[in-house]
C-alpha positions as CSV (number, residue, x, y, z in Angstrom):
1,M,47.2,-14.1,15.6
2,F,43.9,-12.8,17.0
3,G,45.0,-9.2,16.3
4,L,44.8,-10.0,12.6
5,F,41.1,-9.3,12.4
6,K,41.1,-6.2,14.7
7,S,40.5,-2.9,13.1
8,N,43.4,-0.4,13.3
9,P,42.0,2.9,14.6
10,L,45.2,4.7,13.6
11,K,44.8,3.7,9.9
12,K,41.2,4.7,10.0
13,L,42.1,8.2,11.4
14,Q,44.9,8.6,8.8
15,T,42.4,7.8,6.0
16,Q,39.9,10.4,7.4
17,H,42.7,13.0,7.7
18,E,43.9,12.5,4.1
19,A,40.3,12.7,2.8
20,L,39.6,15.9,4.7
21,L,42.8,17.5,3.4
22,S,41.9,16.5,-0.1
23,E,38.4,18.1,0.3
24,A,40.0,21.2,1.8
25,F,42.3,21.5,-1.1
26,Q,39.5,21.3,-3.6
27,A,37.4,23.9,-1.6
28,Q,40.4,26.3,-1.7
29,R,40.8,25.8,-5.4
30,N,37.1,26.5,-5.9
31,G,37.4,29.7,-3.9
32,N,35.4,28.5,-0.9
33,I,37.8,29.7,1.8
34,R,35.2,29.3,4.6
35,L,34.8,25.6,3.8
36,Y,38.6,25.3,3.4
37,S,39.1,26.7,6.9
38,T,36.5,24.4,8.4
39,L,37.9,21.3,6.8
40,T,41.4,22.2,7.7
41,A,40.4,22.6,11.4
42,E,38.7,19.2,11.4
43,A,41.8,17.7,9.8
44,E,44.0,19.3,12.4
45,A,41.9,17.8,15.2
46,I,42.2,14.3,13.7
47,R,46.0,14.8,13.3
48,E,46.2,15.6,17.0
49,Q,44.3,12.3,17.7
50,I,46.7,10.5,15.5
51,E,49.7,11.9,17.4
52,A,48.1,11.0,20.7
53,L,47.6,7.4,19.6
54,K,51.2,7.2,18.3
55,A,52.5,8.5,21.7
56,E,50.3,6.0,23.5
57,S,51.6,3.1,21.5
58,V,55.2,4.1,22.0
59,G,55.1,4.8,25.7
């Protein structure tokens, strides 16, 4: 019951990951490959955090 009002860090990270991938996609379409690479690297780092949280919650 008290967990109802706690924020979910996994959901927040997934939202950030999706937003970065979307920005990276737009940067690539606009021809800004350097920004695309930077955003993709940031998204990959967040994905690794997501995977770590999922592994923590399972085990």
